[in-house]
PAKEZA-48579 format. One line per field, with one value per atom (N, C-alpha, C, O): atom name; residue in three letters; x, y, z. Coordinates in steps of 0.05 Angstrom, whole numbers, plus 5000, padded with zeros to 4 digits. Each point is the difference from the previous one (the first is absolute). Example, Ala and Ser with C-alpha at 12.3 -4.5 7.8 and 13.67 -1.06 7.14 Angstrom:
BEGIN
at: c(N;CA;C;O;N;CA;C;O) $
aa: c(ALA;ALA;ALA;ALA;SER;SER;SER;SER) $
c1: c(5264;4982;5018;5021;4972;5016;4985;5010) $
c2: c(4886;5024;5024;5000;5021;5024;5022;5022) $
c3: c(5156;5000;5000;5013;4973;5001;5014;5004) $
***
This chain:
BEGIN
at: c(N;CA;C;O;N;CA;C;O;N;CA;C;O;N;CA;C;O;N;CA;C;O;N;CA;C;O;N;CA;C;O;N;CA;C;O;N;CA;C;O;N;CA;C;O;N;CA;C;O;N;CA;C;O;N;CA;C;O;N;CA;C;O;N;CA;C;O;N;CA;C;O;N;CA;C;O;N;CA;C;O;N;CA;C;O;N;CA;C;O;N;CA;C;O;N;CA;C;O;N;CA;C;O;N;CA;C;O;N;CA;C;O;N;CA;C;O;N;CA;C;O;N;CA;C;O;N;CA;C;O;N;CA;C;O;N;CA;C;O;N;CA;C;O;N;CA;C;O;N;CA;C;O;N;CA;C;O;N;CA;C;O;N;CA;C;O;N;CA;C;O;N;CA;C;O;N;CA;C;O;N;CA;C;O;N;CA;C;O;N;CA;C;O;N;CA;C;O;N;CA;C;O;N;CA;C;O;N;CA;C;O;N;CA;C;O;N;CA;C;O;N;CA;C;O;N;CA;C;O;N;CA;C;O;N;CA;C;O;N;CA;C;O;N;CA;C;O;N;CA;C;O;N;CA;C;O;N;CA;C;O;N;CA;C;O;N;CA;C;O;N;CA;C;O;N;CA;C;O;N;CA;C;O;N;CA;C;O;N;CA;C;O;N;CA;C;O;N;CA;C;O;N;CA;C;O;N;CA;C;O;N;CA;C;O;N;CA;C;O;N;CA;C;O;N;CA;C;O;N;CA;C;O;N;CA;C;O;N;CA;C;O;N;CA;C;O;N;CA;C;O;N;CA;C;O;N;CA;C;O;N;CA;C;O;N;CA;C;O;N;CA;C;O;N;CA;C;O;N;CA;C;O;N;CA;C;O;N;CA;C;O;N;CA;C;O;N;CA;C;O;N;CA;C;O;N;CA;C;O;N;CA;C;O;N;CA;C;O;N;CA;C;O;N;CA;C;O;N;CA;C;O;N;CA;C;O;N;CA;C;O;N;CA;C;O;N;CA;C;O;N;CA;C;O;N;CA;C;O;N;CA;C;O;N;CA;C;O;N;CA;C;O;N;CA;C;O;N;CA;C;O;N;CA;C;O;N;CA;C;O;N;CA;C;O;N;CA;C;O;N;CA;C;O;N;CA;C;O;N;CA;C;O;N;CA;C;O;N;CA;C;O;N;CA;C;O;N;CA;C;O;N;CA;C;O;N;CA;C;O;N;CA;C;O;N;CA;C;O;N;CA;C;O;N;CA;C;O;N;CA;C;O;N;CA;C;O;N;CA;C;O;N;CA;C;O;N;CA;C;O;N;CA;C;O;N;CA;C;O;N;CA;C;O;N;CA;C;O;N;CA;C;O;N;CA;C;O;N;CA;C;O;N;CA;C;O;N;CA;C;O;N;CA;C;O;N;CA;C;O;N;CA;C;O;N;CA;C;O;N;CA;C;O;N;CA;C;O;N;CA;C;O;N;CA;C;O;N;CA;C;O;N;CA;C;O;N;CA;C;O;N;CA;C;O;N;CA;C;O;N;CA;C;O;N;CA;C;O;N;CA;C;O;N;CA;C;O;N;CA;C;O;N;CA;C;O;N;CA;C;O;N;CA;C;O;N;CA;C;O) $
aa: c(MET;MET;MET;MET;SER;SER;SER;SER;PHE;PHE;PHE;PHE;THR;THR;THR;THR;VAL;VAL;VAL;VAL;ILE;ILE;ILE;ILE;VAL;VAL;VAL;VAL;ALA;ALA;ALA;ALA;LYS;LYS;LYS;LYS;THR;THR;THR;THR;VAL;VAL;VAL;VAL;ALA;ALA;ALA;ALA;ILE;ILE;ILE;ILE;ALA;ALA;ALA;ALA;ALA;ALA;ALA;ALA;LEU;LEU;LEU;LEU;LYS;LYS;LYS;LYS;TYR;TYR;TYR;TYR;ALA;ALA;ALA;ALA;ASP;ASP;ASP;ASP;LEU;LEU;LEU;LEU;LEU;LEU;LEU;LEU;PRO;PRO;PRO;PRO;TYR;TYR;TYR;TYR;ARG;ARG;ARG;ARG;GLY;GLY;GLY;GLY;THR;THR;THR;THR;ASP;ASP;ASP;ASP;TYR;TYR;TYR;TYR;ILE;ILE;ILE;ILE;PHE;PHE;PHE;PHE;GLU;GLU;GLU;GLU;VAL;VAL;VAL;VAL;GLU;GLU;GLU;GLU;LYS;LYS;LYS;LYS;PHE;PHE;PHE;PHE;ALA;ALA;ALA;ALA;ASP;ASP;ASP;ASP;LEU;LEU;LEU;LEU;GLU;GLU;GLU;GLU;GLY;GLY;GLY;GLY;LYS;LYS;LYS;LYS;THR;THR;THR;THR;GLY;GLY;GLY;GLY;PRO;PRO;PRO;PRO;TYR;TYR;TYR;TYR;LEU;LEU;LEU;LEU;LEU;LEU;LEU;LEU;TYR;TYR;TYR;TYR;SER;SER;SER;SER;THR;THR;THR;THR;ILE;ILE;ILE;ILE;ARG;ARG;ARG;ARG;MET;MET;MET;MET;LYS;LYS;LYS;LYS;SER;SER;SER;SER;LEU;LEU;LEU;LEU;LEU;LEU;LEU;LEU;ASN;ASN;ASN;ASN;LYS;LYS;LYS;LYS;ALA;ALA;ALA;ALA;GLU;GLU;GLU;GLU;THR;THR;THR;THR;LYS;LYS;LYS;LYS;GLU;GLU;GLU;GLU;PHE;PHE;PHE;PHE;ASP;ASP;ASP;ASP;VAL;VAL;VAL;VAL;LYS;LYS;LYS;LYS;ILE;ILE;ILE;ILE;LEU;LEU;LEU;LEU;GLU;GLU;GLU;GLU;ASP;ASP;ASP;ASP;LYS;LYS;LYS;LYS;THR;THR;THR;THR;ASP;ASP;ASP;ASP;ARG;ARG;ARG;ARG;GLU;GLU;GLU;GLU;ILE;ILE;ILE;ILE;ALA;ALA;ALA;ALA;ILE;ILE;ILE;ILE;THR;THR;THR;THR;LEU;LEU;LEU;LEU;LEU;LEU;LEU;LEU;ASN;ASN;ASN;ASN;LEU;LEU;LEU;LEU;PRO;PRO;PRO;PRO;GLU;GLU;GLU;GLU;VAL;VAL;VAL;VAL;ILE;ILE;ILE;ILE;ASP;ASP;ASP;ASP;LYS;LYS;LYS;LYS;SER;SER;SER;SER;TYR;TYR;TYR;TYR;GLU;GLU;GLU;GLU;VAL;VAL;VAL;VAL;LYS;LYS;LYS;LYS;SER;SER;SER;SER;LEU;LEU;LEU;LEU;ASN;ASN;ASN;ASN;ASP;ASP;ASP;ASP;ILE;ILE;ILE;ILE;ALA;ALA;ALA;ALA;ASP;ASP;ASP;ASP;TYR;TYR;TYR;TYR;LEU;LEU;LEU;LEU;TYR;TYR;TYR;TYR;LYS;LYS;LYS;LYS;LEU;LEU;LEU;LEU;THR;THR;THR;THR;SER;SER;SER;SER;VAL;VAL;VAL;VAL;TYR;TYR;TYR;TYR;ASN;ASN;ASN;ASN;LYS;LYS;LYS;LYS;PHE;PHE;PHE;PHE;TYR;TYR;TYR;TYR;ALA;ALA;ALA;ALA;GLU;GLU;GLU;GLU;ASN;ASN;ASN;ASN;ARG;ARG;ARG;ARG;ILE;ILE;ILE;ILE;LEU;LEU;LEU;LEU;THR;THR;THR;THR;GLU;GLU;GLU;GLU;GLU;GLU;GLU;GLU;ASP;ASP;ASP;ASP;THR;THR;THR;THR;SER;SER;SER;SER;LYS;LYS;LYS;LYS;LYS;LYS;LYS;LYS;GLU;GLU;GLU;GLU;SER;SER;SER;SER;TRP;TRP;TRP;TRP;LEU;LEU;LEU;LEU;ALA;ALA;ALA;ALA;LEU;LEU;LEU;LEU;THR;THR;THR;THR;LYS;LYS;LYS;LYS;ILE;ILE;ILE;ILE;VAL;VAL;VAL;VAL;LYS;LYS;LYS;LYS;GLN;GLN;GLN;GLN;THR;THR;THR;THR;ASN;ASN;ASN;ASN;GLU;GLU;GLU;GLU;MET;MET;MET;MET;LEU;LEU;LEU;LEU;LEU;LEU;LEU;LEU;ASP;ASP;ASP;ASP;ILE;ILE;ILE;ILE;LEU;LEU;LEU;LEU;GLY;GLY;GLY;GLY;ILE;ILE;ILE;ILE;ASP;ASP;ASP;ASP;VAL;VAL;VAL;VAL;PRO;PRO;PRO;PRO;GLU;GLU;GLU;GLU;ARG;ARG;ARG;ARG;MET;MET;MET;MET) $
c1: c(8884;4994;4970;4984;5008;4972;4987;5014;4959;4985;5006;5003;4998;5005;5027;5002;5018;5027;5000;5013;4974;4999;4985;5010;4968;4986;5017;5001;5012;5017;5022;5007;5005;5022;4989;5013;4964;4987;4994;5005;4984;4993;5026;5000;5020;5025;5013;5010;4989;5011;4984;5011;4962;4983;5006;5001;5004;5006;5026;5001;5019;5026;4998;5009;4978;4998;4984;5008;4969;4983;5014;4998;5015;5014;5022;5006;5007;5021;4990;5013;4963;4990;4983;4997;4993;4982;5014;4989;5034;5013;5012;5008;4994;5013;5029;5013;4996;5026;5024;5021;4975;5022;5001;5017;4964;5000;5008;4998;5012;5008;4976;4982;5018;4980;5012;5020;4968;5009;4981;4975;5035;4983;4995;5019;4956;4992;4982;4978;5031;4985;4972;4981;5015;4974;4981;4977;5033;4984;4992;4977;5042;4994;4987;4992;5007;4987;4972;4987;5003;4974;4978;5002;4976;4977;4982;4981;5025;4986;5020;5022;4969;5018;5012;4993;5026;5012;5022;5023;4968;5018;4992;4977;5042;4994;4981;4981;5022;4981;4971;4981;5016;4973;4988;4976;5039;4990;4993;4979;5038;4994;4975;4982;5016;4977;4974;4980;5021;4976;4992;4976;5043;4994;4989;4981;5030;4990;4972;4983;5011;4973;4980;4978;5030;4982;4994;4977;5044;4997;4981;4983;5020;4983;4971;4981;5015;4973;4987;4976;5039;4989;4994;4981;5036;4995;4974;4987;5006;4976;4975;4978;5025;4976;4985;5011;4962;4983;5004;4999;5004;5004;5029;5013;4996;5027;5001;5022;4955;4999;4984;4977;5035;4986;5011;5023;4961;5008;4994;4984;5031;4995;4975;4999;4980;4975;4995;4988;5021;4994;5026;5014;4991;5022;4987;5002;4985;4985;5016;4998;5018;5014;5026;5011;4998;5025;5024;5017;4984;5022;5000;5021;4955;4998;5012;5017;4975;5011;5030;5014;4995;5028;5017;5022;4968;5013;5001;5021;4957;4998;5020;5013;4987;5018;5030;5016;4990;5027;5008;5022;4959;5006;5005;5016;4969;5004;5027;5009;5004;5027;5022;5023;4971;5021;5017;5025;4963;5017;5020;5023;4969;5018;5023;5023;4971;5021;5020;5024;4966;5017;5018;5024;4964;5016;5022;5022;4971;5019;5023;5023;4970;5020;5019;5024;4965;5016;5019;5023;4966;5015;5024;5022;4973;5022;5016;5019;4973;5014;5003;5021;4956;5000;4973;4979;5021;4976;4987;4979;5032;4988;4972;4984;5011;4973;4979;4978;5030;4982;4996;4978;5044;4998;4981;4984;5019;4984;4970;4982;5014;4973;4986;4976;5039;4989;4991;4978;5037;4991;4975;4982;5017;4977;4975;4979;5023;4977;4990;4976;5043;4993;4988;4981;5029;4989;4972;4983;5012;4973;4981;4977;5032;4983;4995;4977;5043;4996;4981;4985;5015;4981;4972;4981;5016;4974;4991;4977;5042;4994;4990;4982;5031;4992;4972;4986;5007;4974;4977;4977;5027;4979;5001;5021;4956;4998;4993;4977;5044;4997;4983;4981;5026;4987;4971;4984;5010;4973;4982;4978;5032;4984;4975;5002;4975;4975;4993;4987;5023;4995;5019;5024;4964;5015;5018;5023;4967;5017;5024;5022;4973;5022;5020;5024;4967;5017;5017;5024;4963;5014;5022;5022;4971;5019;5024;5022;4972;5021;5019;5024;4964;5017;5016;5023;4965;5015;5024;5022;4973;5022;5022;5024;4967;5020;5016;5025;4963;5014;5020;5022;4970;5017;5024;5023;4972;5023;5018;5025;4964;5017;5018;5024;4964;5015;5022;5022;4971;5019;5023;5023;4970;5021;5018;5025;4964;5016;5018;5024;4966;5017;5023;5022;4972;5020;5021;5023;4967;5019;5018;5024;4966;5016;5021;5023;4969;5019;5022;5024;4969;5020;5016;5019;4974;5015;4992;5016;4959;4991;4979;4980;5025;4981;4978;5005;4971;4977;4994;4994;5009;4994;4970;4984;5008;4972;4985;4977;5036;4988;5022;5024;4968;5020;4990;5013) $
c2: c(5370;4972;4997;5015;4965;4995;4987;4988;5013;4988;4970;4990;4997;4971;4993;4980;5035;4995;5005;4985;5036;5006;4977;4991;4999;4978;4975;4986;5008;4977;5001;4980;5043;5004;4996;4987;5024;4998;4971;4991;4994;4972;4983;4983;5023;4985;5005;4981;5044;5006;4986;4989;5011;4986;4970;4988;5000;4972;4994;4981;5035;4996;5005;4984;5038;5006;4979;4990;5003;4981;4972;4987;5005;4975;5000;4979;5044;5002;5002;4990;5022;5004;4976;4997;4986;4978;4980;4993;4996;4981;5014;5023;4963;5011;5007;4985;5037;5011;4981;5003;4978;4982;4975;4983;5014;4976;5006;5023;4957;5002;4994;4985;5026;4993;5003;5014;4973;5002;5019;4995;5026;5019;4989;4995;5002;4990;5022;5004;5009;5022;4991;5015;4962;4992;4997;5007;4982;4995;5026;5003;5016;5024;5022;5020;4977;5021;4992;5015;4962;4990;5018;5010;4993;5015;4982;5010;4965;4982;4989;4994;5005;4988;5021;5024;4968;5016;5019;4995;5025;5018;5029;5006;5012;5028;5008;5015;4976;5007;4991;5014;4963;4990;5020;5007;5002;5019;5026;5012;4998;5025;4998;5017;4962;4996;4999;5012;4973;4997;5026;5007;5008;5026;5020;5014;4986;5018;4992;5017;4957;4990;5009;5008;4991;5010;5030;5009;5006;5029;5005;5018;4967;5003;4994;5014;4964;4993;5022;5007;5005;5021;5025;5014;4992;5022;4997;5020;4955;4994;5000;5002;4997;4999;5027;5021;4976;5024;5019;5024;4965;5017;4996;4981;5038;4999;4996;4994;5008;4996;4975;4997;4984;4976;4988;5006;4978;4988;4970;4991;4994;4971;4997;5007;4981;4995;4971;4991;4993;4971;4985;5006;4974;4981;4972;4986;5006;4975;4976;4978;5026;4977;4994;5016;4959;4991;5018;5007;4999;5016;5029;5011;5000;5027;5000;5017;4963;4998;4994;5010;4975;4993;5025;5004;5014;5026;5016;5010;4992;5015;4989;5015;4959;4987;5006;5005;4993;5005;5029;5005;5013;5028;5005;5016;4969;5003;4990;5008;4976;4990;5020;4995;5027;5019;5010;5000;5010;5010;4980;5006;4969;4978;4997;4996;5005;4997;5023;4996;5028;5024;4998;5005;4987;4998;4979;5004;4973;4978;5009;4995;5018;5010;5020;4999;5018;5019;4986;5006;4974;4986;4985;5000;4987;4984;5016;4990;5035;5018;4987;5000;4991;4987;5006;5001;5004;5006;4976;5003;4973;4977;4993;4990;5015;4995;5019;4991;5034;5019;4991;5001;4991;4991;4975;4998;4984;4976;5006;4990;5028;5008;5014;4995;5022;5015;4980;5004;4975;4980;4985;4996;4997;4986;5017;4990;5035;5018;5003;4999;5006;5003;4975;5002;4975;4975;4995;4991;5015;4997;5019;4992;5032;5020;4990;5002;4988;4991;4977;4997;4986;4978;5011;4992;5028;5014;5013;4998;5016;5014;4980;5006;4971;4980;4988;4992;5007;4988;5019;4991;5035;5020;5019;5007;5003;5021;5025;5008;5006;5022;5023;5008;5002;5023;4995;5018;4957;4994;4987;4992;5006;4989;5017;5025;4962;5014;5008;5019;4965;5005;5024;4997;5026;5024;4998;5009;4979;4996;4983;5005;4973;4982;5014;4998;5015;5015;5020;5002;5014;5020;4988;5010;4968;4986;4989;5002;4987;4990;5022;4997;5026;5023;5011;5007;4993;5008;4981;5010;4964;4981;5004;5000;5005;5006;5024;5000;5021;5025;4995;5010;4975;4995;4983;5006;4974;4983;5016;4997;5019;5017;5018;5003;5011;5018;4985;5010;4967;4984;4991;5002;4989;4992;5024;4997;5026;5024;5007;5007;4991;5007;4980;5008;4966;4980;5000;4996;5009;5002;5024;4999;5023;5023;4993;5008;4977;4991;4984;5002;4981;4984;5016;4989;5036;5016;4995;5004;4986;4994;5020;5003;5010;5019;4986;4979;5033;4989;5019;5023;4967;5017;5005;4985;5035;5006;4978;4994;4993;4977;4983;5008;4968;4982;4991;4984) $
c3: c(1804;5001;4996;5010;4975;4995;5024;5017;4984;5022;5002;5022;4955;5000;5012;5015;4978;5011;5030;5015;4994;5029;5015;5021;4968;5013;5000;5020;4957;4999;5020;5013;4990;5020;5028;5017;4989;5027;5006;5022;4959;5004;5003;5017;4968;5003;5027;5013;4996;5027;5021;5020;4977;5019;5001;5022;4955;4999;5015;5016;4980;5014;5030;5016;4992;5028;5015;5021;4968;5013;5002;5021;4958;5000;5021;5012;4992;5019;5029;5018;4986;5027;5010;5024;4958;5008;5018;5021;4972;5018;5024;4998;5024;5024;4992;4986;5024;4991;5007;4988;5030;5007;4983;5005;4976;4984;4971;4991;4996;4972;4982;5008;4969;4980;4972;4997;4984;4972;4986;4999;4989;4985;4972;4985;5009;4973;4988;5010;4969;4987;4993;5007;4981;4991;5024;4999;5023;5024;5013;5008;4995;5015;4984;5011;4962;4984;4991;4985;5024;4992;5011;5022;4963;5009;5018;5011;4991;5017;5021;4993;5032;5020;5018;4999;5017;5020;4989;5004;4981;4987;5003;5005;4991;5000;4978;5006;4970;4979;5006;4994;5018;5009;5019;4998;5022;5020;4987;5007;4975;4986;4983;5002;4982;4983;5016;4993;5029;5017;5012;5001;5009;5013;4979;5007;4970;4978;4992;4994;5005;4994;5021;4993;5032;5022;4996;5002;4992;4995;4977;5002;4977;4976;5007;4992;5023;5009;5016;4996;5023;5016;4983;5006;4974;4983;4983;4994;5000;4984;5018;4989;5037;5018;4998;4997;5004;4998;5023;4997;5027;5024;5009;4994;5022;5010;5030;5011;5003;5028;5006;4992;5023;5007;5026;5008;5005;5026;4998;4984;5032;5002;5017;5024;4964;5014;5003;5020;4961;5000;4993;4981;5036;4994;5001;5021;4958;4999;4992;5011;4969;4987;5015;5014;4981;5013;4991;5017;4958;4989;5011;5006;4997;5012;5028;5007;5009;5027;5001;5017;4963;4999;4995;5011;4972;4995;5026;5007;5007;5025;5021;5013;4990;5019;4993;5017;4957;4991;5005;5009;4987;5006;5030;5007;5009;5029;5010;5022;4962;5007;4994;5008;4979;4991;5023;4998;5025;5021;5011;5006;4996;5009;4980;5009;4966;4979;5001;4999;5004;5002;5025;4999;5023;5025;4998;5008;4980;4997;4982;5005;4973;4981;5014;4995;5021;5015;5020;5002;5012;5020;4988;5011;4967;4988;4979;4989;5007;4981;4972;4989;5001;4974;4987;5013;4961;4985;4987;4987;5017;4987;5010;4984;5041;5010;4987;4994;5002;4986;4971;4990;4997;4972;4998;4982;5036;5000;5006;4987;5033;5007;4976;4994;4993;4977;4978;4988;5008;4980;5010;4984;5041;5011;4998;4991;5016;4999;4971;4994;4988;4972;4988;4984;5023;4990;5010;4985;5041;5010;4986;4993;5003;4985;4972;4990;4996;4972;4999;4980;5040;5001;5003;4986;5031;5004;4974;4992;4995;4975;4978;4985;5014;4980;5006;4982;5043;5008;4998;4999;4999;5001;4977;4990;5002;4980;5016;5003;5006;5019;4989;5012;4964;4989;4991;4999;4995;4990;5021;4994;5031;5022;5004;5002;4999;5003;5029;5005;5014;5029;5007;5001;5005;5005;5024;5000;5022;5024;4995;5009;4976;4993;4982;5005;4975;4981;5015;4996;5022;5015;5018;5002;5010;5017;4984;5009;4968;4983;4990;4999;4995;4991;5024;4996;5028;5023;5006;5006;4992;5003;4979;5006;4970;4978;5007;4996;5013;5007;5022;4999;5022;5022;4992;5007;4977;4990;4982;5002;4981;4982;5016;4995;5025;5017;5016;5003;5007;5015;4981;5008;4968;4981;4994;5000;4994;4994;5023;4996;5029;5023;5003;5004;4993;5003;4977;5005;4971;4978;5004;4994;5017;5007;5021;4998;5022;5021;4987;5008;4973;4986;4979;4988;5008;4981;4971;4982;5014;4973;4992;5013;4964;4989;4985;4988;5013;4985;4976;5005;4971;4977;4998;5012;4973;4996;4986;5007;4974;4986;4988;4999;4992;4989;4973;4986) $
***
């Protein structure tokens, strides 16, 4: 099988799994291929694309070790606050025996990160402390996304 076919299959499976796990298991929903396969919005392909973009950004960074030193902007803090909510989401998901809370949280975290990504030029930032903090946030969000996608049974391809 070619790389393209493998990626297409992985993305298609992600679209189906995420669409199925997002609503609470006791509710009905209508599956719409166009809606759930979109690269924008609450979809598996959106989550995969965003996670792969984070990975690519980290691979392009000059250094590989960084720490969060500065959280100045509203979006930086919003990412940190969203990350701090993860244990609560995991606990709730376990208590109700449903993965929809994790699926919803994953979308919220990724959306907040994408807003941050759109607002900042991470790799070209001249303030070293700020750049290092942004790369550290990126690494934490990427690792969190990968962990949660794994919990949902969704594989992340190397690239799309």
